[in-house]
C-alpha positions as CSV (number, residue, x, y, z in Angstrom):
1,M,0.0,0.0,0.0
2,S,1.3,3.4,-0.9
3,V,0.5,6.7,0.8
4,L,0.5,10.0,-1.0
5,Q,1.2,13.2,1.0
6,S,-0.6,16.2,-0.4
7,A,0.8,19.6,0.4
8,L,-2.0,22.0,1.1
9,A,-2.1,25.4,2.6
10,L,-2.8,26.3,6.3
11,S,-1.9,24.5,9.5
12,L,-5.0,22.4,9.9
13,P,-5.7,19.1,11.7
14,F,-4.3,15.9,10.3
15,Y,-6.9,14.1,8.3
16,L,-7.2,10.6,6.7
17,A,-9.0,10.4,3.4
18,P,-9.7,7.1,1.5
19,L,-9.5,7.0,-2.2
20,A,-10.8,4.2,-4.5
21,A,-7.5,3.7,-6.4
22,A,-6.8,5.9,-9.3
23,A,-10.3,6.1,-10.5
24,R,-11.9,8.5,-8.1
25,A,-11.6,10.0,-4.7
26,D,-14.1,8.6,-2.2
27,E,-16.3,11.0,-0.2
28,G,-15.1,12.5,3.1
29,M,-12.2,13.6,5.2
30,W,-11.8,11.8,8.5
31,L,-9.9,12.5,11.7
32,F,-7.4,9.9,12.8
33,N,-9.2,9.4,16.1
34,N,-12.6,9.2,14.4
35,P,-12.2,7.1,11.2
36,P,-15.0,5.5,9.2
37,R,-14.2,2.0,10.3
38,E,-17.6,0.4,9.5
39,Q,-17.8,2.1,6.1
40,L,-14.3,1.0,5.1
41,A,-15.0,-2.6,6.2
42,E,-18.3,-2.7,4.4
43,R,-17.3,-1.0,1.2
44,Y,-13.7,-2.2,0.8
45,G,-13.3,-5.1,3.3
46,F,-10.5,-3.1,5.0
47,E,-10.3,-3.4,8.8
48,L,-8.7,-0.4,10.4
49,N,-6.9,-1.0,13.6
50,D,-5.4,1.5,16.1
51,E,-1.8,0.3,15.5
52,W,-2.1,1.0,11.7
53,L,-3.6,4.4,12.3
54,E,-0.9,5.3,14.8
55,H,1.8,4.2,12.4
56,L,0.4,6.3,9.6
57,R,-0.2,9.4,11.9
58,K,3.4,9.3,13.3
59,S,4.8,8.8,9.8
60,A,3.1,12.0,8.6
61,V,4.9,15.4,9.0
62,R,3.6,18.9,9.1
63,F,5.8,21.7,7.6
64,N,5.6,25.1,9.3
65,N,4.6,26.7,6.0
66,G,1.4,24.6,6.0
67,G,2.5,21.7,3.8
68,S,2.6,18.0,4.5
69,G,5.2,15.3,4.1
70,S,6.1,11.8,5.1
71,L,8.9,10.1,7.0
72,V,10.2,7.6,4.5
73,S,13.3,6.0,5.9
74,P,14.8,4.7,9.2
75,E,17.4,7.5,9.0
76,G,15.1,10.5,9.1
77,L,14.4,11.1,5.4
78,V,11.3,13.2,4.7
79,M,9.5,13.3,1.4
80,T,7.3,16.3,0.4
81,N,6.2,18.1,-2.7
82,H,8.6,20.4,-4.5
83,H,6.2,23.3,-4.3
84,V,6.1,22.9,-0.5
85,A,9.8,23.3,-0.4
86,R,10.0,26.0,-3.1
87,D,10.5,29.0,-0.7
88,I,13.1,27.0,1.2
89,L,15.0,26.2,-2.0
90,Q,14.8,29.9,-2.9
91,E,16.4,30.8,0.5
92,L,19.2,28.3,0.0
93,S,19.9,29.6,-3.5
94,T,22.6,32.1,-4.5
95,A,23.6,33.8,-7.7
96,E,26.3,31.1,-8.1
97,R,24.1,28.2,-7.1
98,D,20.5,28.5,-8.2
99,I,18.8,25.4,-6.7
100,L,15.4,26.1,-8.3
101,A,16.9,26.3,-11.8
102,Q,19.6,23.6,-11.4
103,G,18.2,21.2,-8.8
104,F,20.3,19.8,-5.9
105,T,21.5,16.4,-4.7
106,A,23.7,15.9,-1.7
107,A,26.2,13.2,-2.5
108,T,27.1,12.8,1.2
109,R,25.6,13.7,4.5
110,A,28.1,16.4,4.9
111,E,26.8,18.1,1.8
112,E,23.2,18.3,3.0
113,L,22.1,21.9,3.4
114,K,20.6,23.2,6.7
115,A,17.2,24.6,5.9
116,P,16.7,28.0,7.5
117,N,13.6,28.6,9.6
118,L,12.2,25.2,8.8
119,E,10.4,23.3,11.5
120,L,8.7,19.9,11.1
121,D,6.0,18.6,13.4
122,V,4.8,15.0,13.9
123,L,1.4,14.6,15.5
124,W,2.1,12.5,18.6
125,T,-1.0,12.8,20.8
126,I,-4.7,13.7,20.4
127,E,-6.9,14.6,23.4
128,D,-10.6,15.6,23.3
129,V,-10.9,18.8,25.5
130,T,-14.4,19.8,24.4
131,E,-15.9,19.5,27.8
132,Q,-13.3,21.7,29.4
133,V,-13.5,24.4,26.7
134,N,-17.3,24.5,26.8
135,A,-17.4,24.5,30.6
136,A,-15.5,27.8,30.5
137,A,-18.3,29.4,28.5
138,A,-21.3,27.9,30.4
139,G,-24.0,30.5,30.8
140,L,-22.4,33.0,28.5
141,T,-23.4,33.9,24.9
142,G,-22.0,35.7,21.9
143,A,-18.6,37.4,22.2
144,E,-18.3,36.8,25.9
145,A,-18.7,33.0,25.4
146,E,-16.1,33.0,22.6
147,K,-13.7,35.0,24.7
148,A,-14.1,32.5,27.6
149,R,-13.5,29.6,25.2
150,R,-10.4,31.3,23.7
151,E,-8.9,31.8,27.2
152,A,-9.7,28.3,28.2
153,R,-7.9,26.9,25.1
154,T,-4.8,29.0,25.9
155,T,-4.7,27.7,29.5
156,L,-5.2,24.1,28.4
157,E,-2.4,24.4,25.8
158,A,0.0,25.8,28.4
159,E,-0.9,23.0,30.9
160,A,-0.6,20.3,28.2
161,G,2.8,21.6,27.0
162,E,4.2,21.6,30.5
163,R,2.8,18.1,31.2
164,T,3.9,16.4,28.0
165,G,6.9,18.4,26.8
166,L,5.2,18.5,23.4
167,V,4.2,21.5,21.3
168,C,0.5,21.7,22.1
169,E,-2.4,23.5,20.3
170,T,-6.1,23.2,20.5
171,V,-7.9,22.6,17.2
172,V,-11.4,23.7,16.5
173,L,-13.4,21.0,14.6
174,Y,-16.9,21.1,13.1
175,Q,-17.2,24.9,13.5
176,G,-16.8,24.5,17.3
177,G,-18.6,21.2,17.7
178,R,-15.5,19.6,19.1
179,Y,-12.1,20.8,20.5
180,H,-9.1,18.6,20.4
181,M,-5.7,19.1,21.9
182,Y,-2.9,18.1,19.4
183,G,0.5,17.4,20.8
184,Y,3.4,17.6,18.3
185,K,7.0,16.5,18.4
186,R,8.9,19.3,16.8
187,Y,12.1,19.1,14.8
188,T,14.2,22.2,14.0
189,D,17.4,20.7,12.5
190,V,16.2,19.9,9.0
191,R,18.5,19.6,6.0
192,L,18.0,19.5,2.2
193,V,19.0,16.2,0.6
194,M,17.5,16.3,-2.9
195,A,15.4,18.6,-5.1
196,P,14.9,18.4,-8.9
197,D,15.0,21.6,-10.9
198,A,11.8,23.6,-11.1
199,E,11.1,22.7,-14.8
200,T,11.2,19.0,-14.0
201,A,9.2,19.5,-10.8
202,A,6.5,21.5,-12.6
203,F,6.5,20.1,-16.1
204,G,5.1,22.5,-18.7
205,G,5.3,25.5,-16.3
206,D,2.3,27.8,-16.1
207,V,0.6,26.2,-19.1
208,D,0.6,22.5,-18.3
209,N,1.7,21.7,-14.7
210,F,-1.9,21.6,-13.5
211,E,-3.0,19.5,-16.4
212,Y,-0.3,16.9,-16.5
213,P,0.8,16.3,-12.9
214,R,1.8,12.7,-13.6
215,W,4.6,14.0,-15.7
216,C,6.1,16.1,-12.9
217,L,8.7,15.0,-10.5
218,D,7.0,17.1,-7.8
219,V,9.2,15.9,-4.9
220,T,11.8,17.1,-2.5
221,F,13.7,15.2,0.2
222,F,14.9,16.6,3.5
223,R,16.4,14.8,6.5
224,I,15.6,15.4,10.2
225,Y,18.6,15.6,12.6
226,E,18.6,15.3,16.4
227,D,21.8,16.1,18.3
228,D,23.6,16.4,15.0
229,Q,22.6,12.8,14.1
230,P,20.0,11.6,11.6
231,L,16.7,10.9,13.3
232,A,15.9,7.2,13.9
233,P,12.1,7.4,13.7
234,E,9.9,4.7,15.3
235,H,7.4,5.1,12.4
236,Y,8.1,5.7,8.7
237,L,6.5,4.7,5.4
238,R,8.4,2.0,3.6
239,W,9.2,2.1,-0.1
240,S,7.3,-0.2,-2.4
241,A,9.1,-0.9,-5.7
242,D,5.9,-2.2,-7.2
243,G,3.7,0.8,-6.1
244,S,-0.1,0.6,-6.2
245,E,-2.2,-1.1,-8.8
246,A,-5.7,-0.5,-10.2
247,G,-8.3,-1.3,-7.6
248,D,-6.0,-0.8,-4.6
249,L,-7.3,1.1,-1.6
250,V,-5.0,4.2,-1.1
251,F,-5.1,6.7,1.7
252,V,-4.1,10.3,1.7
253,A,-2.9,11.6,5.1
254,G,-2.0,15.2,5.9
255,H,-3.3,18.7,6.3
256,P,-6.1,19.5,3.9
257,G,-7.0,23.0,2.7
258,R,-10.3,24.5,3.6
259,T,-13.5,24.2,1.5
260,Q,-16.6,26.3,1.3
261,R,-18.9,23.4,0.6
262,L,-21.0,24.0,3.7
263,D,-21.2,27.7,3.3
264,T,-24.6,29.3,2.9
265,V,-25.7,30.6,-0.5
266,A,-25.2,34.2,0.6
267,A,-21.6,33.4,1.7
268,L,-20.9,31.7,-1.6
269,E,-22.4,34.6,-3.5
270,Y,-20.0,36.9,-1.6
271,Q,-17.1,34.8,-2.7
272,R,-18.3,34.8,-6.3
273,D,-19.2,38.4,-6.6
274,V,-16.8,40.2,-4.3
275,R,-13.8,38.4,-2.8
276,M,-12.6,36.2,-5.7
277,P,-12.8,38.9,-8.4
278,W,-10.8,41.2,-6.2
279,V,-8.2,38.5,-5.4
280,L,-7.9,37.6,-9.1
281,R,-7.3,41.2,-10.0
282,F,-4.6,41.4,-7.4
283,L,-3.0,38.1,-8.7
284,W,-3.1,39.2,-12.4
285,R,-1.4,42.5,-11.5
286,N,1.2,40.8,-9.4
287,E,1.9,38.2,-12.1
288,I,2.5,41.0,-14.7
289,K,4.8,42.9,-12.4
290,L,6.8,39.7,-11.6
291,L,7.1,38.7,-15.3
292,N,8.4,42.2,-16.1
293,F,10.9,42.0,-13.3
294,C,12.1,38.5,-14.3
295,E,12.6,39.5,-17.9
296,R,15.2,42.2,-17.0
297,S,18.0,39.7,-16.1
298,A,18.8,36.1,-15.1
299,E,19.5,37.2,-11.6
300,N,16.0,38.9,-11.4
301,E,14.5,35.7,-12.6
302,R,16.3,33.7,-9.9
303,I,15.2,36.1,-7.2
304,A,11.5,36.2,-8.2
305,Q,10.9,32.7,-9.6
306,S,9.4,31.2,-6.5
307,D,7.0,34.2,-6.0
308,L,6.0,34.0,-9.7
309,L,5.2,30.3,-9.5
310,G,3.2,30.8,-6.4
311,V,1.2,33.7,-7.9
312,Q,0.5,31.7,-11.1
313,N,-0.6,28.6,-9.2
314,S,-2.9,30.8,-7.1
315,R,-4.3,32.5,-10.2
316,K,-5.1,29.1,-11.7
317,A,-6.8,27.9,-8.5
318,Y,-8.9,30.9,-8.1
319,T,-9.9,30.9,-11.7
320,G,-11.2,27.4,-11.4
321,M,-13.0,28.1,-8.1
322,L,-14.7,31.2,-9.6
323,G,-15.7,29.3,-12.7
324,G,-17.4,26.7,-10.4
325,L,-19.3,29.4,-8.6
326,H,-20.6,30.8,-11.9
327,D,-22.0,27.3,-12.8
328,P,-25.8,27.8,-12.5
329,Q,-26.3,24.1,-11.8
330,L,-24.0,24.1,-8.9
331,M,-25.6,27.2,-7.3
332,E,-29.1,25.8,-7.8
333,Q,-28.0,22.6,-6.0
334,K,-26.8,24.7,-3.1
335,R,-30.0,26.7,-3.0
336,A,-32.1,23.5,-3.0
337,A,-30.0,22.0,-0.2
338,E,-30.2,25.2,1.8
339,A,-34.0,25.4,1.4
340,A,-34.3,21.8,2.6
341,L,-32.1,22.4,5.7
342,R,-34.0,25.6,6.5
343,A,-37.3,23.7,6.2
344,A,-36.0,21.0,8.6
345,V,-35.0,23.7,11.1
346,A,-38.3,25.5,10.8
347,A,-40.2,22.3,11.5
348,D,-38.8,22.0,15.0
349,P,-39.6,24.9,17.5
350,E,-36.4,24.3,19.4
351,R,-34.2,24.2,16.3
352,L,-36.0,27.3,15.0
353,R,-35.3,29.1,18.2
354,Q,-31.6,28.3,18.2
355,W,-30.8,28.5,14.5
356,G,-33.7,29.9,12.6
357,G,-32.1,33.3,12.2
358,A,-28.6,32.1,11.2
359,W,-29.1,32.4,7.4
360,D,-30.4,36.0,7.6
361,A,-27.6,36.9,9.9
362,I,-25.0,35.5,7.6
363,A,-26.6,37.3,4.6
364,A,-26.5,40.6,6.5
365,A,-22.8,40.0,7.5
366,S,-22.0,39.2,3.8
367,V,-23.3,42.6,2.8
368,L,-21.1,44.3,5.4
369,R,-18.1,42.1,4.4
370,A,-18.6,43.3,0.8
371,E,-18.4,46.9,1.8
372,L,-15.3,46.4,4.0
373,Y,-13.4,43.9,1.8
374,P,-11.5,46.4,-0.5
375,R,-10.1,48.2,2.5
376,S,-9.3,45.0,4.3
377,L,-7.5,43.6,1.2
378,G,-5.5,46.7,0.9
379,M,-4.2,46.2,4.5
380,G,-3.2,42.6,3.7
381,N,-5.9,41.0,5.8
382,D,-6.7,38.1,3.4
383,G,-3.5,36.2,3.6
384,L,-2.2,38.1,0.5
385,Q,0.8,40.3,0.4
386,T,-1.1,43.4,-0.8
387,S,1.0,45.8,1.2
388,S,4.7,46.2,2.0
389,N,6.8,44.2,4.5
390,L,7.5,47.3,6.4
391,Y,3.7,47.9,6.8
392,H,3.2,44.4,8.3
393,M,6.1,44.9,10.6
394,A,4.7,48.1,11.8
395,V,1.3,46.5,12.4
396,H,2.9,43.7,14.5
397,I,4.9,46.3,16.5
398,V,1.8,48.3,17.3
399,R,-0.2,45.1,18.2
400,L,2.7,43.8,20.3
401,A,2.7,47.0,22.4
402,A,-1.0,46.5,23.1
403,E,-1.0,42.7,23.6
404,L,2.2,41.9,25.5
405,P,1.1,43.6,28.8
406,K,-1.9,41.4,28.9
407,P,-1.9,37.8,30.3
408,S,-1.2,35.3,27.6
409,A,-4.8,33.9,27.6
410,E,-6.3,37.4,27.0
411,R,-4.1,38.3,24.0
412,L,-5.1,38.0,20.3
413,R,-4.4,34.3,19.6
414,E,-1.4,34.9,17.3
415,Y,0.4,36.7,20.1
416,R,0.1,34.2,22.9
417,D,2.9,32.3,24.4
418,T,1.4,28.9,23.5
419,V,1.1,29.6,19.7
420,P,3.7,27.3,18.1
421,G,6.6,29.2,16.6
422,W,5.2,32.7,17.2
423,G,5.1,32.3,21.0
424,C,8.9,32.1,21.1
425,F,9.1,35.5,19.4
426,V,6.5,36.9,21.8
427,K,8.5,35.6,24.8
428,G,11.7,37.0,23.5
429,A,10.1,40.4,22.8
430,A,8.7,40.5,26.3
431,S,12.0,39.8,28.0
């Protein structure tokens, strides 16, 4: 059995997703501690057991840039996608040694290159803390309830970190239906072993690399070190020379990107009519600027190639998503599904009391979001680099001055001591 590691944006929970061989992806993404055991047994005759799930979970790796990877050797070798490693390869490149253009292979361990600012996490423990989080908000509503839950999560993270020695973070699941505490083993000494050149990794460049992924060598290998020695992991995925065959059951494990499949019609219309057109205009303009910059010299192309590939991939992704939202059949299906759900809520007085106004509230919020979005985008609040690095540094400095005097649990989440990676900076700034 082979396992494919998808590299997808955002630091989200680890998921397990079954695929029916190469033919089609099966429905659903599943938590490692809540897998579809009965469905897999009934549909595929595959009996999941806890030992197998633990082995797969502890063989999966999270990159601190949001990508996923796999431990694939008893000597700490990690495999990931080339595009996950692209920014790291850019950092390791120089005018004399352009790794993105030329590729890289370390002939010996001594030649492996230390990856700057790269951290890899392995999900070691999962604990359900839903009762503790919800207990903190008992009797409260709205913003006060959310504030209490946020503070409880921070306290639980700090306690779990001290108790286990792991990097701990609470994960919100099912829009707040469950809260799980994830404990990660973190590795900070990571070295580049092998990467193909960018043209081989993304065959066809902007034109074809989305259309013909099977022709791409979209892979990069790193190695984890501990105490200056290669990691000897307890769990890793073993190489299969034969690979998978038609009809094999294959699992994808890693950090999936978000979807809007459960958004209301009003929220999807906001995406279609406001956000995505604005984002695409930004991406088109950036792509033209980067292309013009790259054409001026080979050194310019080396400097900007990673950014250009990222912008082009984002432009293609958003173009596809916007095309889907302009599909009348898709939107009619969403309207019909929403009407059926609203009717089910309206048929029960208690459901109607709790949730009857949700759709109208979201629709009203979407109107306000549409008014505020251009200003928000201009300030770089949509995950896009729409303003200068100096501006973002200035924002952080201003926020740090306001947040650091507060107890950690009361700060904005990204400035708390328990936030992986960022918390170390906050502590340093406070001292």
